[in-house]
N, C-alpha and C positions, 0 to 999 in steps of 0.2 A: 251842915251838921244834921239837919232834919232828914235829908235824903239818905244819909248813911244809916240812921236809926231805922228808917223804913226798910232799907235793904236788909239790915240785920234781923228785923222782925219777920221778914219773909224767908231769908236764907237759913236761919237756924232751924225752924220747923221743917223746911224742905230737906235740909241735910239729914235730919233725924228720920224723916219719912223714907227718904231714898236710901240712906246709909244703913238703916237697921236690917233690911233683907240681905244686903251684901255681907254685913257682919255675921248674920245668922248662917248664911250659906258657907262662908269661910270657916266658921267655927265647926260646922258639921263636917266639912272636908278635913279639917285638922283631926277631928275625932276619929273619922274613918281611917285616915292615914296612920294614926297611932295604933288602932286596933289591928290593921293589916301588918304593921311592923311587929307587934306582939305575936300575932299568929305565925308570921314567918320565923320569928325567933323561937317559938315553941316547936315548929316543924323542924327547924335546924337542930334544936336540942334533942328532939326525939330521934332524928336521923343519926346524929353523932352517938347517942346512947346505943342505938342498934348496931352501928359499925363497931363500937367499942366492945359490945358483947360478942360479936362475931370474931373479932381479933383475939379476945381473951380465950374463946373456945379453941381457936387455932393454936394459940400458945400452949394451952393444956394438952392438946393432941401431940404437938411437937415434943413437949416435955415427956409425955408417956413414951413416945417412940425413942427418944434419946436415952431415957433411963432404963427402958426394958431391954434395948439392944446395946446399951453402953458397955457392958462387960464383954459381950461378944465382939463388938467392934474393936475394943482394946486388945483382946486376945488375937484377933486377925492381924492387927498391926504388928504385934509382937512376933507372930509367926512369920510375917513377911520380913521382919528384921533378921530373923535367924535362918531364913532360907538361903542356901548357898547361891552365890552369883553364878550366872551362866558363863562357862569358859568361852574364850574368844574363838577357839577352833571348832566350836559346835555349829551344826547346821550344814547346809548344802553349799559346797564351794561354787563360786561364781567364776565364769570365764572373763577375766579382766584384760586379756591380751588384746582384744579388739577395742578400738576406741571409737566413740561417736564423733562424727564430723558435723559441726554446726555451720549452716550456710547463711 
């Protein structure tokens, strides 16, 4: 039993002396990892906000195009509906007497 107590009297302080630097280094690494993750998250958030703004501007431009030309496009479609169809005998007649031979 005496040998075990001597071992503990030496092992506990040695563990504290050797383990403390490892603990402090690991804690510093965890802190740096958290800061890096937060920074990446902020960069991602800023990037998403920039892309969102660009997309909103594109939608505004498209809305202006559609609303400014909307009436004109509708008129053009209606004009095409009322345009008479082309008769089947219109155009240049083709010589269909000769046939192609496929080899």
